[in-house]
PDB file of N, CA, C and O in Angstrom:
ATOM      1  N   MET A   1      43.491 249.246  34.472  1.00  0.00           N
ATOM      2  CA  MET A   1      42.265 249.996  34.572  1.00  0.00           C
ATOM      3  C   MET A   1      42.493 251.343  35.264  1.00  0.00           C
ATOM      4  O   MET A   1      41.848 252.336  34.928  1.00  0.00           O
ATOM      5  N   GLU A   2      43.397 251.368  36.214  1.00  0.00           N
ATOM      6  CA  GLU A   2      43.678 252.623  36.921  1.00  0.00           C
ATOM      7  C   GLU A   2      44.240 253.679  35.978  1.00  0.00           C
ATOM      8  O   GLU A   2      43.900 254.858  36.081  1.00  0.00           O
ATOM      9  N   GLU A   3      45.099 253.253  35.061  1.00  0.00           N
ATOM     10  CA  GLU A   3      45.683 254.193  34.102  1.00  0.00           C
ATOM     11  C   GLU A   3      44.598 254.803  33.215  1.00  0.00           C
ATOM     12  O   GLU A   3      44.600 256.007  32.957  1.00  0.00           O
ATOM     13  N   LEU A   4      43.678 253.964  32.752  1.00  0.00           N
ATOM     14  CA  LEU A   4      42.588 254.465  31.924  1.00  0.00           C
ATOM     15  C   LEU A   4      41.676 255.402  32.710  1.00  0.00           C
ATOM     16  O   LEU A   4      41.203 256.400  32.166  1.00  0.00           O
ATOM     17  N   MET A   5      41.425 255.098  33.971  1.00  0.00           N
ATOM     18  CA  MET A   5      40.583 255.972  34.795  1.00  0.00           C
ATOM     19  C   MET A   5      41.237 257.335  34.984  1.00  0.00           C
ATOM     20  O   MET A   5      40.552 258.357  34.972  1.00  0.00           O
ATOM     21  N   LYS A   6      42.554 257.358  35.157  1.00  0.00           N
ATOM     22  CA  LYS A   6      43.254 258.636  35.290  1.00  0.00           C
ATOM     23  C   LYS A   6      43.111 259.449  34.013  1.00  0.00           C
ATOM     24  O   LYS A   6      42.875 260.656  34.063  1.00  0.00           O
ATOM     25  N   GLU A   7      43.256 258.785  32.860  1.00  0.00           N
ATOM     26  CA  GLU A   7      43.105 259.482  31.587  1.00  0.00           C
ATOM     27  C   GLU A   7      41.682 259.984  31.411  1.00  0.00           C
ATOM     28  O   GLU A   7      41.465 261.109  30.961  1.00  0.00           O
ATOM     29  N   LEU A   8      40.711 259.146  31.768  1.00  0.00           N
ATOM     30  CA  LEU A   8      39.310 259.528  31.636  1.00  0.00           C
ATOM     31  C   LEU A   8      38.990 260.723  32.527  1.00  0.00           C
ATOM     32  O   LEU A   8      38.295 261.647  32.103  1.00  0.00           O
ATOM     33  N   ASN A   9      39.487 260.710  33.740  1.00  0.00           N
ATOM     34  CA  ASN A   9      39.240 261.829  34.647  1.00  0.00           C
ATOM     35  C   ASN A   9      39.931 263.108  34.180  1.00  0.00           C
ATOM     36  O   ASN A   9      39.455 264.206  34.470  1.00  0.00           O
ATOM     37  N   SER A  10      41.036 262.982  33.466  1.00  0.00           N
ATOM     38  CA  SER A  10      41.724 264.177  32.986  1.00  0.00           C
ATOM     39  C   SER A  10      40.972 264.852  31.837  1.00  0.00           C
ATOM     40  O   SER A  10      41.135 266.051  31.611  1.00  0.00           O
ATOM     41  N   ILE A  11      40.145 264.087  31.107  1.00  0.00           N
ATOM     42  CA  ILE A  11      39.385 264.674  30.003  1.00  0.00           C
ATOM     43  C   ILE A  11      37.912 264.837  30.347  1.00  0.00           C
ATOM     44  O   ILE A  11      37.107 265.187  29.484  1.00  0.00           O
ATOM     45  N   LYS A  12      37.559 264.587  31.591  1.00  0.00           N
ATOM     46  CA  LYS A  12      36.156 264.613  32.016  1.00  0.00           C
ATOM     47  C   LYS A  12      35.486 265.952  31.727  1.00  0.00           C
ATOM     48  O   LYS A  12      34.310 265.983  31.364  1.00  0.00           O
ATOM     49  N   LYS A  13      36.201 267.041  31.877  1.00  0.00           N
ATOM     50  CA  LYS A  13      35.591 268.359  31.686  1.00  0.00           C
ATOM     51  C   LYS A  13      35.302 268.669  30.219  1.00  0.00           C
ATOM     52  O   LYS A  13      34.594 269.632  29.926  1.00  0.00           O
ATOM     53  N   TYR A  14      35.832 267.879  29.300  1.00  0.00           N
ATOM     54  CA  TYR A  14      35.630 268.119  27.878  1.00  0.00           C
ATOM     55  C   TYR A  14      34.514 267.275  27.273  1.00  0.00           C
ATOM     56  O   TYR A  14      34.182 267.443  26.099  1.00  0.00           O
ATOM     57  N   ILE A  15      33.928 266.367  28.059  1.00  0.00           N
ATOM     58  CA  ILE A  15      32.959 265.432  27.492  1.00  0.00           C
ATOM     59  C   ILE A  15      31.641 265.495  28.253  1.00  0.00           C
ATOM     60  O   ILE A  15      31.619 265.868  29.426  1.00  0.00           O
ATOM     61  N   PRO A  16      30.541 265.132  27.592  1.00  0.00           N
ATOM     62  CA  PRO A  16      29.260 265.059  28.301  1.00  0.00           C
ATOM     63  C   PRO A  16      29.280 263.952  29.361  1.00  0.00           C
ATOM     64  O   PRO A  16      30.058 263.002  29.270  1.00  0.00           O
ATOM     65  N   TYR A  17      28.421 264.092  30.354  1.00  0.00           N
ATOM     66  CA  TYR A  17      28.375 263.144  31.457  1.00  0.00           C
ATOM     67  C   TYR A  17      28.031 261.743  30.973  1.00  0.00           C
ATOM     68  O   TYR A  17      28.593 260.763  31.462  1.00  0.00           O
ATOM     69  N   ASN A  18      27.114 261.637  30.016  1.00  0.00           N
ATOM     70  CA  ASN A  18      26.729 260.311  29.523  1.00  0.00           C
ATOM     71  C   ASN A  18      27.890 259.610  28.829  1.00  0.00           C
ATOM     72  O   ASN A  18      28.027 258.391  28.935  1.00  0.00           O
ATOM     73  N   THR A  19      28.719 260.356  28.129  1.00  0.00           N
ATOM     74  CA  THR A  19      29.895 259.769  27.491  1.00  0.00           C
ATOM     75  C   THR A  19      30.857 259.261  28.550  1.00  0.00           C
ATOM     76  O   THR A  19      31.427 258.179  28.412  1.00  0.00           O
ATOM     77  N   TYR A  20      31.038 260.041  29.604  1.00  0.00           N
ATOM     78  CA  TYR A  20      31.893 259.630  30.720  1.00  0.00           C
ATOM     79  C   TYR A  20      31.393 258.322  31.318  1.00  0.00           C
ATOM     80  O   TYR A  20      32.175 257.405  31.570  1.00  0.00           O
ATOM     81  N   ARG A  21      30.084 258.242  31.542  1.00  0.00           N
ATOM     82  CA  ARG A  21      29.501 257.035  32.126  1.00  0.00           C
ATOM     83  C   ARG A  21      29.636 255.837  31.198  1.00  0.00           C
ATOM     84  O   ARG A  21      29.866 254.717  31.653  1.00  0.00           O
ATOM     85  N   THR A  22      29.493 256.072  29.899  1.00  0.00           N
ATOM     86  CA  THR A  22      29.615 254.981  28.931  1.00  0.00           C
ATOM     87  C   THR A  22      31.017 254.387  28.967  1.00  0.00           C
ATOM     88  O   THR A  22      31.179 253.169  29.039  1.00  0.00           O
ATOM     89  N   ILE A  23      32.018 255.241  28.916  1.00  0.00           N
ATOM     90  CA  ILE A  23      33.402 254.756  28.913  1.00  0.00           C
ATOM     91  C   ILE A  23      33.734 254.077  30.239  1.00  0.00           C
ATOM     92  O   ILE A  23      34.420 253.056  30.269  1.00  0.00           O
ATOM     93  N   LYS A  24      33.242 254.654  31.333  1.00  0.00           N
ATOM     94  CA  LYS A  24      33.468 254.048  32.641  1.00  0.00           C
ATOM     95  C   LYS A  24      32.823 252.655  32.706  1.00  0.00           C
ATOM     96  O   LYS A  24      33.409 251.726  33.261  1.00  0.00           O
ATOM     97  N   GLY A  25      31.631 252.517  32.146  1.00  0.00           N
ATOM     98  CA  GLY A  25      30.949 251.231  32.104  1.00  0.00           C
ATOM     99  C   GLY A  25      31.682 250.215  31.258  1.00  0.00           C
ATOM    100  O   GLY A  25      31.721 249.032  31.594  1.00  0.00           O
ATOM    101  N   GLN A  26      32.268 250.674  30.154  1.00  0.00           N
ATOM    102  CA  GLN A  26      33.049 249.780  29.304  1.00  0.00           C
ATOM    103  C   GLN A  26      34.245 249.232  30.075  1.00  0.00           C
ATOM    104  O   GLN A  26      34.589 248.057  29.948  1.00  0.00           O
ATOM    105  N   MET A  27      34.877 250.090  30.874  1.00  0.00           N
ATOM    106  CA  MET A  27      36.020 249.636  31.655  1.00  0.00           C
ATOM    107  C   MET A  27      35.587 248.635  32.720  1.00  0.00           C
ATOM    108  O   MET A  27      36.263 247.629  32.935  1.00  0.00           O
ATOM    109  N   LYS A  28      34.473 248.900  33.383  1.00  0.00           N
ATOM    110  CA  LYS A  28      34.004 247.994  34.435  1.00  0.00           C
ATOM    111  C   LYS A  28      33.634 246.629  33.885  1.00  0.00           C
ATOM    112  O   LYS A  28      33.821 245.611  34.550  1.00  0.00           O
ATOM    113  N   SER A  29      33.102 246.611  32.651  1.00  0.00           N
ATOM    114  CA  SER A  29      32.692 245.333  32.066  1.00  0.00           C
ATOM    115  C   SER A  29      33.866 244.578  31.462  1.00  0.00           C
ATOM    116  O   SER A  29      33.717 243.427  31.051  1.00  0.00           O
ATOM    117  N   GLY A  30      35.037 245.218  31.406  1.00  0.00           N
ATOM    118  CA  GLY A  30      36.224 244.547  30.898  1.00  0.00           C
ATOM    119  C   GLY A  30      36.517 244.818  29.444  1.00  0.00           C
ATOM    120  O   GLY A  30      37.432 244.222  28.875  1.00  0.00           O
ATOM    121  N   ASN A  31      35.753 245.713  28.826  1.00  0.00           N
ATOM    122  CA  ASN A  31      35.958 246.027  27.417  1.00  0.00           C
ATOM    123  C   ASN A  31      36.965 247.186  27.307  1.00  0.00           C
ATOM    124  O   ASN A  31      36.606 248.307  26.945  1.00  0.00           O
ATOM    125  N   MET A  32      38.206 246.893  27.623  1.00  0.00           N
ATOM    126  CA  MET A  32      39.250 247.925  27.664  1.00  0.00           C
ATOM    127  C   MET A  32      39.569 248.484  26.281  1.00  0.00           C
ATOM    128  O   MET A  32      39.915 249.658  26.153  1.00  0.00           O
ATOM    129  N   ALA A  33      39.455 247.661  25.256  1.00  0.00           N
ATOM    130  CA  ALA A  33      39.760 248.129  23.903  1.00  0.00           C
ATOM    131  C   ALA A  33      38.794 249.231  23.483  1.00  0.00           C
ATOM    132  O   ALA A  33      39.213 250.232  22.903  1.00  0.00           O
ATOM    133  N   ALA A  34      37.520 249.058  23.766  1.00  0.00           N
ATOM    134  CA  ALA A  34      36.517 250.061  23.407  1.00  0.00           C
ATOM    135  C   ALA A  34      36.716 251.336  24.231  1.00  0.00           C
ATOM    136  O   ALA A  34      36.577 252.443  23.711  1.00  0.00           O
ATOM    137  N   ALA A  35      37.039 251.178  25.507  1.00  0.00           N
ATOM    138  CA  ALA A  35      37.275 252.335  26.364  1.00  0.00           C
ATOM    139  C   ALA A  35      38.498 253.109  25.874  1.00  0.00           C
ATOM    140  O   ALA A  35      38.479 254.339  25.820  1.00  0.00           O
ATOM    141  N   ARG A  36      39.547 252.395  25.523  1.00  0.00           N
ATOM    142  CA  ARG A  36      40.762 253.041  25.008  1.00  0.00           C
ATOM    143  C   ARG A  36      40.467 253.799  23.715  1.00  0.00           C
ATOM    144  O   ARG A  36      40.947 254.917  23.528  1.00  0.00           O
ATOM    145  N   THR A  37      39.678 253.192  22.820  1.00  0.00           N
ATOM    146  CA  THR A  37      39.314 253.840  21.562  1.00  0.00           C
ATOM    147  C   THR A  37      38.552 255.133  21.824  1.00  0.00           C
ATOM    148  O   THR A  37      38.847 256.163  21.218  1.00  0.00           O
ATOM    149  N   GLY A  38      37.586 255.083  22.715  1.00  0.00           N
ATOM    150  CA  GLY A  38      36.809 256.274  23.039  1.00  0.00           C
ATOM    151  C   GLY A  38      37.662 257.380  23.632  1.00  0.00           C
ATOM    152  O   GLY A  38      37.519 258.545  23.262  1.00  0.00           O
ATOM    153  N   ILE A  39      38.536 257.024  24.539  1.00  0.00           N
ATOM    154  CA  ILE A  39      39.413 258.020  25.164  1.00  0.00           C
ATOM    155  C   ILE A  39      40.340 258.639  24.126  1.00  0.00           C
ATOM    156  O   ILE A  39      40.548 259.852  24.127  1.00  0.00           O
ATOM    157  N   ASN A  40      40.892 257.825  23.249  1.00  0.00           N
ATOM    158  CA  ASN A  40      41.790 258.346  22.214  1.00  0.00           C
ATOM    159  C   ASN A  40      41.060 259.292  21.269  1.00  0.00           C
ATOM    160  O   ASN A  40      41.612 260.319  20.876  1.00  0.00           O
ATOM    161  N   ARG A  41      39.833 258.960  20.904  1.00  0.00           N
ATOM    162  CA  ARG A  41      39.056 259.845  20.017  1.00  0.00           C
ATOM    163  C   ARG A  41      38.795 261.187  20.683  1.00  0.00           C
ATOM    164  O   ARG A  41      38.910 262.234  20.045  1.00  0.00           O
ATOM    165  N   ILE A  42      38.450 261.158  21.940  1.00  0.00           N
ATOM    166  CA  ILE A  42      38.178 262.397  22.665  1.00  0.00           C
ATOM    167  C   ILE A  42      39.451 263.225  22.794  1.00  0.00           C
ATOM    168  O   ILE A  42      39.429 264.439  22.593  1.00  0.00           O
ATOM    169  N   LYS A  43      40.556 262.570  23.130  1.00  0.00           N
ATOM    170  CA  LYS A  43      41.831 263.284  23.249  1.00  0.00           C
ATOM    171  C   LYS A  43      42.223 263.943  21.931  1.00  0.00           C
ATOM    172  O   LYS A  43      42.718 265.070  21.914  1.00  0.00           O
ATOM    173  N   LYS A  44      41.998 263.229  20.827  1.00  0.00           N
ATOM    174  CA  LYS A  44      42.329 263.775  19.520  1.00  0.00           C
ATOM    175  C   LYS A  44      41.486 265.013  19.229  1.00  0.00           C
ATOM    176  O   LYS A  44      41.992 266.014  18.720  1.00  0.00           O
ATOM    177  N   ARG A  45      40.202 264.936  19.555  1.00  0.00           N
ATOM    178  CA  ARG A  45      39.309 266.071  19.321  1.00  0.00           C
ATOM    179  C   ARG A  45      39.699 267.255  20.206  1.00  0.00           C
ATOM    180  O   ARG A  45      39.726 268.392  19.734  1.00  0.00           O
ATOM    181  N   VAL A  46      39.998 267.009  21.473  1.00  0.00           N
ATOM    182  CA  VAL A  46      40.370 268.071  22.403  1.00  0.00           C
ATOM    183  C   VAL A  46      41.702 268.697  21.986  1.00  0.00           C
ATOM    184  O   VAL A  46      41.870 269.915  22.050  1.00  0.00           O
ATOM    185  N   GLU A  47      42.636 267.862  21.564  1.00  0.00           N
ATOM    186  CA  GLU A  47      43.946 268.353  21.124  1.00  0.00           C
ATOM    187  C   GLU A  47      43.797 269.267  19.916  1.00  0.00           C
ATOM    188  O   GLU A  47      44.466 270.297  19.837  1.00  0.00           O
ATOM    189  N   GLY A  48      42.944 268.910  18.990  1.00  0.00           N
ATOM    190  CA  GLY A  48      42.711 269.738  17.810  1.00  0.00           C
ATOM    191  C   GLY A  48      42.094 271.077  18.176  1.00  0.00           C
ATOM    192  O   GLY A  48      42.429 272.096  17.573  1.00  0.00           O
ATOM    193  N   GLN A  49      41.203 271.091  19.150  1.00  0.00           N
ATOM    194  CA  GLN A  49      40.568 272.329  19.574  1.00  0.00           C
ATOM    195  C   GLN A  49      41.576 273.260  20.244  1.00  0.00           C
ATOM    196  O   GLN A  49      41.429 274.481  20.199  1.00  0.00           O
ATOM    197  N   ALA A  50      42.586 272.680  20.856  1.00  0.00           N
ATOM    198  CA  ALA A  50      43.609 273.490  21.522  1.00  0.00           C
ATOM    199  C   ALA A  50      44.392 274.314  20.503  1.00  0.00           C
ATOM    200  O   ALA A  50      44.916 275.379  20.830  1.00  0.00           O
ATOM    201  N   TYR A  51      44.469 273.819  19.268  1.00  0.00           N
ATOM    202  CA  TYR A  51      45.197 274.544  18.225  1.00  0.00           C
ATOM    203  C   TYR A  51      44.270 275.316  17.302  1.00  0.00           C
ATOM    204  O   TYR A  51      44.707 275.811  16.264  1.00  0.00           O
ATOM    205  N   GLY A  52      43.003 275.426  17.660  1.00  0.00           N
ATOM    206  CA  GLY A  52      42.068 276.208  16.868  1.00  0.00           C
ATOM    207  C   GLY A  52      41.427 275.444  15.730  1.00  0.00           C
ATOM    208  O   GLY A  52      40.719 276.041  14.919  1.00  0.00           O
ATOM    209  N   HIS A  53      41.650 274.148  15.643  1.00  0.00           N
ATOM    210  CA  HIS A  53      41.036 273.349  14.588  1.00  0.00           C
ATOM    211  C   HIS A  53      39.718 272.807  15.125  1.00  0.00           C
ATOM    212  O   HIS A  53      39.688 272.172  16.179  1.00  0.00           O
ATOM    213  N   THR A  54      38.630 273.058  14.404  1.00  0.00           N
ATOM    214  CA  THR A  54      37.332 272.594  14.878  1.00  0.00           C
ATOM    215  C   THR A  54      36.716 271.555  13.967  1.00  0.00           C
ATOM    216  O   THR A  54      35.637 271.042  14.263  1.00  0.00           O
ATOM    217  N   CYS A  55      37.363 271.237  12.882  1.00  0.00           N
ATOM    218  CA  CYS A  55      36.809 270.273  11.912  1.00  0.00           C
ATOM    219  C   CYS A  55      37.445 268.904  12.089  1.00  0.00           C
ATOM    220  O   CYS A  55      38.048 268.379  11.153  1.00  0.00           O
ATOM    221  N   ASN A  56      37.321 268.323  13.265  1.00  0.00           N
ATOM    222  CA  ASN A  56      37.907 267.005  13.508  1.00  0.00           C
ATOM    223  C   ASN A  56      36.858 265.961  13.477  1.00  0.00           C
ATOM    224  O   ASN A  56      37.156 264.781  13.661  1.00  0.00           O
TER     225      ASN A  56
END
């Protein structure tokens, strides 16, 4: 859970507060698979924006 929290905090500035709370709640309830999926989707979107791609 600590590893996921570090990842979530590293992308916190790219996501709305409610999304942050949702993923944090998923981790607290033990639904790590859903939290991991959400974090990966956000990372993919942020990574694409870094290269100028906005259609992700």
